[in-house]
VOKE-178237 format. One record per residue (C-alpha): residue number from 1; residue in one letter; x, y, z. Coordinates in Angstrom, 2 decimals. Example, Ala and Ser with C-alpha at 12.3 -4.5 7.8 and 13.67 -1.06 7.14 Angstrom:
2
<pt nr="1" rest="A" xx="12.30" yy="-4.50" zz="7.80"/>
<pt nr="2" rest="S" xx="13.67" yy="-1.06" zz="7.14"/>
// end
This chain:
110
<pt nr="1" rest="X" xx="117.63" yy="102.04" zz="72.64"/>
<pt nr="2" rest="X" xx="122.17" yy="101.76" zz="72.64"/>
<pt nr="3" rest="X" xx="123.70" yy="98.52" zz="74.92"/>
<pt nr="4" rest="X" xx="125.75" yy="101.73" zz="76.94"/>
<pt nr="5" rest="X" xx="122.48" yy="103.43" zz="77.42"/>
<pt nr="6" rest="X" xx="120.88" yy="100.25" zz="78.59"/>
<pt nr="7" rest="X" xx="123.56" yy="99.56" zz="80.84"/>
<pt nr="8" rest="X" xx="124.09" yy="103.29" zz="82.61"/>
<pt nr="9" rest="X" xx="119.86" yy="103.22" zz="82.78"/>
<pt nr="10" rest="X" xx="120.14" yy="99.55" zz="84.83"/>
<pt nr="11" rest="X" xx="123.18" yy="100.32" zz="86.68"/>
<pt nr="12" rest="X" xx="121.54" yy="103.47" zz="88.34"/>
<pt nr="13" rest="X" xx="118.64" yy="105.82" zz="89.53"/>
<pt nr="14" rest="X" xx="117.16" yy="109.18" zz="88.99"/>
<pt nr="15" rest="X" xx="116.51" yy="110.90" zz="92.10"/>
<pt nr="16" rest="X" xx="115.04" yy="114.37" zz="93.03"/>
<pt nr="17" rest="X" xx="117.24" yy="116.59" zz="95.64"/>
<pt nr="18" rest="X" xx="115.81" yy="117.02" zz="98.82"/>
<pt nr="19" rest="X" xx="116.10" yy="120.82" zz="98.44"/>
<pt nr="20" rest="X" xx="115.55" yy="121.87" zz="94.88"/>
<pt nr="21" rest="X" xx="114.24" yy="119.09" zz="93.21"/>
<pt nr="22" rest="X" xx="116.92" yy="118.70" zz="90.94"/>
<pt nr="23" rest="X" xx="116.87" yy="115.30" zz="89.21"/>
<pt nr="24" rest="X" xx="120.29" yy="113.66" zz="90.26"/>
<pt nr="25" rest="X" xx="121.33" yy="110.01" zz="88.44"/>
<pt nr="26" rest="X" xx="123.11" yy="108.30" zz="90.93"/>
<pt nr="27" rest="X" xx="124.19" yy="104.63" zz="90.93"/>
<pt nr="28" rest="X" xx="122.64" yy="101.84" zz="92.30"/>
<pt nr="29" rest="X" xx="125.12" yy="100.07" zz="94.88"/>
<pt nr="30" rest="X" xx="122.64" yy="97.61" zz="97.23"/>
<pt nr="31" rest="X" xx="123.40" yy="97.51" zz="100.67"/>
<pt nr="32" rest="X" xx="126.13" yy="100.73" zz="99.85"/>
<pt nr="33" rest="X" xx="125.48" yy="103.94" zz="101.29"/>
<pt nr="34" rest="X" xx="126.04" yy="107.28" zz="99.08"/>
<pt nr="35" rest="X" xx="126.71" yy="110.38" zz="100.19"/>
<pt nr="36" rest="X" xx="125.31" yy="112.73" zz="97.43"/>
<pt nr="37" rest="X" xx="126.15" yy="116.10" zz="96.45"/>
<pt nr="38" rest="X" xx="123.30" yy="118.20" zz="94.17"/>
<pt nr="39" rest="X" xx="125.28" yy="119.81" zz="91.33"/>
<pt nr="40" rest="X" xx="121.93" yy="122.40" zz="91.54"/>
<pt nr="41" rest="X" xx="122.00" yy="123.71" zz="95.05"/>
<pt nr="42" rest="X" xx="125.23" yy="122.24" zz="96.38"/>
<pt nr="43" rest="X" xx="122.88" yy="119.97" zz="99.56"/>
<pt nr="44" rest="X" xx="124.71" yy="116.75" zz="100.80"/>
<pt nr="45" rest="X" xx="122.61" yy="114.26" zz="101.45"/>
<pt nr="46" rest="X" xx="122.79" yy="110.22" zz="101.95"/>
<pt nr="47" rest="X" xx="121.34" yy="107.70" zz="99.54"/>
<pt nr="48" rest="X" xx="121.07" yy="103.91" zz="100.42"/>
<pt nr="49" rest="X" xx="119.30" yy="100.96" zz="98.54"/>
<pt nr="50" rest="X" xx="118.52" yy="97.83" zz="100.26"/>
<pt nr="51" rest="X" xx="119.77" yy="94.99" zz="98.56"/>
<pt nr="52" rest="X" xx="117.52" yy="93.29" zz="95.83"/>
<pt nr="53" rest="X" xx="117.89" yy="89.93" zz="96.96"/>
<pt nr="54" rest="X" xx="117.00" yy="90.66" zz="100.72"/>
<pt nr="55" rest="X" xx="113.51" yy="92.55" zz="99.54"/>
<pt nr="56" rest="X" xx="112.50" yy="89.56" zz="97.19"/>
<pt nr="57" rest="X" xx="112.33" yy="87.13" zz="99.82"/>
<pt nr="58" rest="X" xx="110.54" yy="89.21" zz="103.05"/>
<pt nr="59" rest="X" xx="108.14" yy="86.94" zz="103.83"/>
<pt nr="60" rest="X" xx="104.78" yy="88.34" zz="105.86"/>
<pt nr="61" rest="X" xx="103.57" yy="85.58" zz="108.59"/>
<pt nr="62" rest="X" xx="100.15" yy="86.46" zz="108.12"/>
<pt nr="63" rest="X" xx="100.06" yy="85.33" zz="104.62"/>
<pt nr="64" rest="X" xx="99.92" yy="82.30" zz="103.41"/>
<pt nr="65" rest="X" xx="102.84" yy="80.37" zz="101.56"/>
<pt nr="66" rest="X" xx="101.20" yy="80.71" zz="98.39"/>
<pt nr="67" rest="X" xx="100.28" yy="84.75" zz="98.41"/>
<pt nr="68" rest="X" xx="103.93" yy="85.12" zz="99.86"/>
<pt nr="69" rest="X" xx="105.34" yy="83.24" zz="96.79"/>
<pt nr="70" rest="X" xx="103.65" yy="85.37" zz="94.37"/>
<pt nr="71" rest="X" xx="104.39" yy="88.42" zz="95.93"/>
<pt nr="72" rest="X" xx="108.26" yy="87.04" zz="95.99"/>
<pt nr="73" rest="X" xx="107.63" yy="86.37" zz="92.18"/>
<pt nr="74" rest="X" xx="106.11" yy="90.00" zz="91.50"/>
<pt nr="75" rest="X" xx="109.36" yy="91.32" zz="93.69"/>
<pt nr="76" rest="X" xx="111.65" yy="89.30" zz="91.39"/>
<pt nr="77" rest="X" xx="109.97" yy="90.85" zz="88.15"/>
<pt nr="78" rest="X" xx="110.51" yy="94.34" zz="89.72"/>
<pt nr="79" rest="X" xx="114.50" yy="94.17" zz="89.95"/>
<pt nr="80" rest="X" xx="117.06" yy="94.99" zz="87.18"/>
<pt nr="81" rest="X" xx="118.03" yy="92.56" zz="84.49"/>
<pt nr="82" rest="X" xx="121.46" yy="92.28" zz="85.87"/>
<pt nr="83" rest="X" xx="120.26" yy="91.68" zz="89.52"/>
<pt nr="84" rest="X" xx="117.65" yy="88.59" zz="88.13"/>
<pt nr="85" rest="X" xx="120.41" yy="87.24" zz="86.38"/>
<pt nr="86" rest="X" xx="122.32" yy="87.18" zz="89.61"/>
<pt nr="87" rest="X" xx="119.71" yy="85.73" zz="92.05"/>
<pt nr="88" rest="X" xx="118.97" yy="83.11" zz="89.35"/>
<pt nr="89" rest="X" xx="122.58" yy="82.32" zz="88.97"/>
<pt nr="90" rest="X" xx="122.52" yy="81.80" zz="92.70"/>
<pt nr="91" rest="X" xx="118.95" yy="79.49" zz="92.74"/>
<pt nr="92" rest="X" xx="120.68" yy="77.24" zz="89.79"/>
<pt nr="93" rest="X" xx="123.88" yy="76.65" zz="91.81"/>
<pt nr="94" rest="X" xx="122.29" yy="76.19" zz="95.03"/>
<pt nr="95" rest="X" xx="119.72" yy="73.52" zz="93.33"/>
<pt nr="96" rest="X" xx="122.64" yy="71.95" zz="91.99"/>
<pt nr="97" rest="X" xx="124.52" yy="71.80" zz="94.97"/>
<pt nr="98" rest="X" xx="121.58" yy="69.94" zz="96.61"/>
<pt nr="99" rest="X" xx="121.19" yy="67.58" zz="93.98"/>
<pt nr="100" rest="X" xx="124.62" yy="66.74" zz="94.15"/>
<pt nr="101" rest="X" xx="124.34" yy="66.53" zz="98.29"/>
<pt nr="102" rest="X" xx="121.38" yy="63.99" zz="97.64"/>
<pt nr="103" rest="X" xx="122.93" yy="61.78" zz="95.11"/>
<pt nr="104" rest="X" xx="125.77" yy="61.39" zz="96.90"/>
<pt nr="105" rest="X" xx="123.54" yy="60.51" zz="99.73"/>
<pt nr="106" rest="X" xx="121.73" yy="57.89" zz="97.74"/>
<pt nr="107" rest="X" xx="124.75" yy="56.14" zz="96.40"/>
<pt nr="108" rest="X" xx="126.55" yy="56.11" zz="100.09"/>
<pt nr="109" rest="X" xx="123.54" yy="54.18" zz="101.37"/>
<pt nr="110" rest="X" xx="122.67" yy="51.95" zz="98.37"/>
// end
């Protein structure tokens, strides 16, 4: 698969029209609402995508911590590649921030 096709596939999703079931390719815009018009029948409807980061970190209070972490890892694996990279970069930056903060505290109190 050429890189341009891979990029197109990762940044869009095919959804069926609610009236005629024609397949429409719409861009994935997490947290946004898009007004889509079907090229086949002209029906206009709203498409919205939840933020993938929000979905990864949803925890169920009735489940154990281990089960919640397994479920989060499963959801993380289902994210598009670009979203996984962004999330991993945020986790790395947060971890680095915490390590620098802890290092500063250890230095200050030694």
